[in-house]
Biotite code that builds the C-alpha atoms (Angstrom):
import biotite.structure as struc

atoms = struc.array([
    struc.Atom([-0.125, -2.702, 15.265], chain_id="A", res_id=1, res_name="MET", atom_name="CA", element="C"),
    struc.Atom([-1.161, -6.235, 16.467], chain_id="A", res_id=2, res_name="ASN", atom_name="CA", element="C"),
    struc.Atom([-1.430, -9.360, 14.752], chain_id="A", res_id=3, res_name="GLU", atom_name="CA", element="C"),
    struc.Atom([-5.441, -8.501, 13.673], chain_id="A", res_id=4, res_name="ASP", atom_name="CA", element="C"),
    struc.Atom([-3.919, -5.256, 11.593], chain_id="A", res_id=5, res_name="ASP", atom_name="CA", element="C"),
    struc.Atom([-0.891, -6.653, 10.315], chain_id="A", res_id=6, res_name="ASP", atom_name="CA", element="C"),
    struc.Atom([-3.582, -9.715, 8.066], chain_id="A", res_id=7, res_name="GLN", atom_name="CA", element="C"),
    struc.Atom([-6.147, -6.862, 7.596], chain_id="A", res_id=8, res_name="ARG", atom_name="CA", element="C"),
    struc.Atom([-2.696, -5.050, 5.422], chain_id="A", res_id=9, res_name="ALA", atom_name="CA", element="C"),
    struc.Atom([-1.316, -8.108, 4.391], chain_id="A", res_id=10, res_name="ASP", atom_name="CA", element="C"),
    struc.Atom([-4.851, -8.707, 3.773], chain_id="A", res_id=11, res_name="ASP", atom_name="CA", element="C"),
    struc.Atom([-5.116, -5.265, 1.340], chain_id="A", res_id=12, res_name="LEU", atom_name="CA", element="C"),
    struc.Atom([-1.737, -5.517, -0.151], chain_id="A", res_id=13, res_name="GLU", atom_name="CA", element="C"),
    struc.Atom([-2.739, -9.183, -1.592], chain_id="A", res_id=14, res_name="ARG", atom_name="CA", element="C"),
    struc.Atom([-6.102, -7.534, -3.143], chain_id="A", res_id=15, res_name="VAL", atom_name="CA", element="C"),
    struc.Atom([-4.121, -4.220, -4.434], chain_id="A", res_id=16, res_name="LEU", atom_name="CA", element="C"),
    struc.Atom([-1.634, -7.373, -5.688], chain_id="A", res_id=17, res_name="ASP", atom_name="CA", element="C"),
    struc.Atom([-3.930, -8.603, -7.287], chain_id="A", res_id=18, res_name="GLU", atom_name="CA", element="C"),
    struc.Atom([-5.066, -5.277, -9.721], chain_id="A", res_id=19, res_name="GLY", atom_name="CA", element="C"),
    struc.Atom([-8.539, -4.926, -7.953], chain_id="A", res_id=20, res_name="ASP", atom_name="CA", element="C"),
    struc.Atom([-9.084, -1.444, -6.173], chain_id="A", res_id=21, res_name="LEU", atom_name="CA", element="C"),
    struc.Atom([-12.963, -1.984, -6.042], chain_id="A", res_id=22, res_name="ALA", atom_name="CA", element="C"),
    struc.Atom([-12.475, -5.038, -4.249], chain_id="A", res_id=23, res_name="ARG", atom_name="CA", element="C"),
    struc.Atom([-10.355, -3.458, -1.574], chain_id="A", res_id=24, res_name="ALA", atom_name="CA", element="C"),
    struc.Atom([-12.152, -0.568, -1.245], chain_id="A", res_id=25, res_name="THR", atom_name="CA", element="C"),
    struc.Atom([-15.668, -2.395, -0.417], chain_id="A", res_id=26, res_name="LYS", atom_name="CA", element="C"),
    struc.Atom([-12.484, -4.830, 1.710], chain_id="A", res_id=27, res_name="MET", atom_name="CA", element="C"),
    struc.Atom([-12.123, -1.382, 4.066], chain_id="A", res_id=28, res_name="ALA", atom_name="CA", element="C"),
    struc.Atom([-15.392, -0.311, 4.333], chain_id="A", res_id=29, res_name="LYS", atom_name="CA", element="C"),
    struc.Atom([-16.088, -2.987, 5.670], chain_id="A", res_id=30, res_name="LYS", atom_name="CA", element="C"),
    struc.Atom([-13.455, -2.542, 8.736], chain_id="A", res_id=31, res_name="TRP", atom_name="CA", element="C"),
    struc.Atom([-13.371, 0.344, 11.222], chain_id="A", res_id=32, res_name="SER", atom_name="CA", element="C"),
    struc.Atom([-12.381, 3.209, 10.754], chain_id="A", res_id=33, res_name="THR", atom_name="CA", element="C"),
    struc.Atom([-9.605, 3.467, 12.999], chain_id="A", res_id=34, res_name="ALA", atom_name="CA", element="C"),
    struc.Atom([-8.782, -0.872, 12.028], chain_id="A", res_id=35, res_name="ASN", atom_name="CA", element="C"),
    struc.Atom([-9.040, 0.434, 8.226], chain_id="A", res_id=36, res_name="ALA", atom_name="CA", element="C"),
    struc.Atom([-6.245, 3.951, 8.481], chain_id="A", res_id=37, res_name="GLN", atom_name="CA", element="C"),
    struc.Atom([-4.306, 0.988, 10.481], chain_id="A", res_id=38, res_name="VAL", atom_name="CA", element="C"),
    struc.Atom([-4.290, -1.176, 7.605], chain_id="A", res_id=39, res_name="ALA", atom_name="CA", element="C"),
    struc.Atom([-3.730, 2.185, 4.947], chain_id="A", res_id=40, res_name="LEU", atom_name="CA", element="C"),
    struc.Atom([-1.063, 3.419, 7.061], chain_id="A", res_id=41, res_name="ALA", atom_name="CA", element="C"),
    struc.Atom([1.002, -0.321, 6.894], chain_id="A", res_id=42, res_name="GLU", atom_name="CA", element="C"),
    struc.Atom([0.844, -0.868, 2.988], chain_id="A", res_id=43, res_name="VAL", atom_name="CA", element="C"),
    struc.Atom([2.221, 2.807, 2.722], chain_id="A", res_id=44, res_name="GLN", atom_name="CA", element="C"),
    struc.Atom([4.801, 2.531, 5.275], chain_id="A", res_id=45, res_name="ARG", atom_name="CA", element="C"),
    struc.Atom([6.347, -1.125, 3.294], chain_id="A", res_id=46, res_name="ARG", atom_name="CA", element="C"),
    struc.Atom([5.789, -0.051, -0.638], chain_id="A", res_id=47, res_name="SER", atom_name="CA", element="C"),
    struc.Atom([8.056, 3.351, 0.985], chain_id="A", res_id=48, res_name="ASP", atom_name="CA", element="C"),
    struc.Atom([10.542, 0.977, 2.062], chain_id="A", res_id=49, res_name="ALA", atom_name="CA", element="C"),
    struc.Atom([10.541, -1.112, -0.432], chain_id="A", res_id=50, res_name="HIS", atom_name="CA", element="C"),
    struc.Atom([10.989, 1.828, -2.787], chain_id="A", res_id=51, res_name="ARG", atom_name="CA", element="C"),
    struc.Atom([13.928, 3.022, -0.716], chain_id="A", res_id=52, res_name="ARG", atom_name="CA", element="C"),
    struc.Atom([15.264, -0.710, -0.822], chain_id="A", res_id=53, res_name="ASP", atom_name="CA", element="C"),
    struc.Atom([14.718, -0.432, -4.607], chain_id="A", res_id=54, res_name="VAL", atom_name="CA", element="C"),
    struc.Atom([15.839, 3.019, -4.844], chain_id="A", res_id=55, res_name="GLU", atom_name="CA", element="C"),
    struc.Atom([19.528, 2.364, -3.436], chain_id="A", res_id=56, res_name="SER", atom_name="CA", element="C"),
    struc.Atom([19.952, -0.763, -4.687], chain_id="A", res_id=57, res_name="GLY", atom_name="CA", element="C"),
    struc.Atom([19.902, 1.128, -7.785], chain_id="A", res_id=58, res_name="ALA", atom_name="CA", element="C"),
    struc.Atom([22.458, 3.919, -6.551], chain_id="A", res_id=59, res_name="SER", atom_name="CA", element="C"),
    struc.Atom([24.771, 1.351, -5.625], chain_id="A", res_id=60, res_name="GLY", atom_name="CA", element="C"),
    struc.Atom([24.332, -0.093, -8.678], chain_id="A", res_id=61, res_name="ALA", atom_name="CA", element="C"),
    struc.Atom([26.009, 3.146, -10.337], chain_id="A", res_id=62, res_name="GLY", atom_name="CA", element="C"),
    struc.Atom([22.890, 4.718, -10.495], chain_id="A", res_id=63, res_name="GLY", atom_name="CA", element="C"),
    struc.Atom([21.582, 2.593, -13.006], chain_id="A", res_id=64, res_name="SER", atom_name="CA", element="C"),
    struc.Atom([17.652, 3.121, -14.620], chain_id="A", res_id=65, res_name="SER", atom_name="CA", element="C"),
    struc.Atom([14.667, 2.284, -12.152], chain_id="A", res_id=66, res_name="ILE", atom_name="CA", element="C"),
    struc.Atom([11.128, 2.082, -13.025], chain_id="A", res_id=67, res_name="ASP", atom_name="CA", element="C"),
    struc.Atom([8.909, 3.308, -9.659], chain_id="A", res_id=68, res_name="LEU", atom_name="CA", element="C"),
    struc.Atom([5.518, 2.814, -11.465], chain_id="A", res_id=69, res_name="ALA", atom_name="CA", element="C"),
    struc.Atom([4.969, 0.778, -9.082], chain_id="A", res_id=70, res_name="ALA", atom_name="CA", element="C"),
    struc.Atom([5.288, 2.673, -6.504], chain_id="A", res_id=71, res_name="PHE", atom_name="CA", element="C"),
    struc.Atom([3.738, 5.611, -7.776], chain_id="A", res_id=72, res_name="SER", atom_name="CA", element="C"),
    struc.Atom([0.260, 3.548, -8.595], chain_id="A", res_id=73, res_name="ARG", atom_name="CA", element="C"),
    struc.Atom([0.606, 2.186, -4.917], chain_id="A", res_id=74, res_name="ARG", atom_name="CA", element="C"),
    struc.Atom([0.523, 5.567, -4.242], chain_id="A", res_id=75, res_name="ASP", atom_name="CA", element="C"),
    struc.Atom([-2.397, 6.850, -6.211], chain_id="A", res_id=76, res_name="GLU", atom_name="CA", element="C"),
    struc.Atom([-4.519, 3.447, -5.082], chain_id="A", res_id=77, res_name="GLU", atom_name="CA", element="C"),
    struc.Atom([-3.589, 4.243, -1.408], chain_id="A", res_id=78, res_name="LEU", atom_name="CA", element="C"),
    struc.Atom([-5.289, 8.151, -1.722], chain_id="A", res_id=79, res_name="SER", atom_name="CA", element="C"),
    struc.Atom([-8.211, 6.625, -3.592], chain_id="A", res_id=80, res_name="SER", atom_name="CA", element="C"),
    struc.Atom([-8.946, 4.370, -0.311], chain_id="A", res_id=81, res_name="LEU", atom_name="CA", element="C"),
    struc.Atom([-8.536, 7.299, 1.551], chain_id="A", res_id=82, res_name="ARG", atom_name="CA", element="C"),
    struc.Atom([-10.304, 8.649, -0.364], chain_id="A", res_id=83, res_name="ALA", atom_name="CA", element="C"),
    struc.Atom([-13.683, 6.080, -0.181], chain_id="A", res_id=84, res_name="ALA", atom_name="CA", element="C"),
    struc.Atom([-13.630, 5.950, 3.379], chain_id="A", res_id=85, res_name="LEU", atom_name="CA", element="C"),
    struc.Atom([-13.835, 9.478, 3.711], chain_id="A", res_id=86, res_name="GLU", atom_name="CA", element="C"),
    struc.Atom([-17.034, 9.647, 2.185], chain_id="A", res_id=87, res_name="ASP", atom_name="CA", element="C"),
])
């Protein structure tokens, strides 16, 4: 991944963190299909890595209950974005 791809992923992640799926969709549609797919894949990779870190931290802390709702919401957002790009 090059610097531009990394920046697009950063921008997309920031907008999603702000809860603005409509703006994220509009932004991703302005990019080429290949660039949008790379950005989405990178945001998914980051989210999955963070989820694994949280899960392993919880299991190391005696299996305390953790809330994975934010990760589920991010998965749904990315799925929605992928669908919008296919239209």
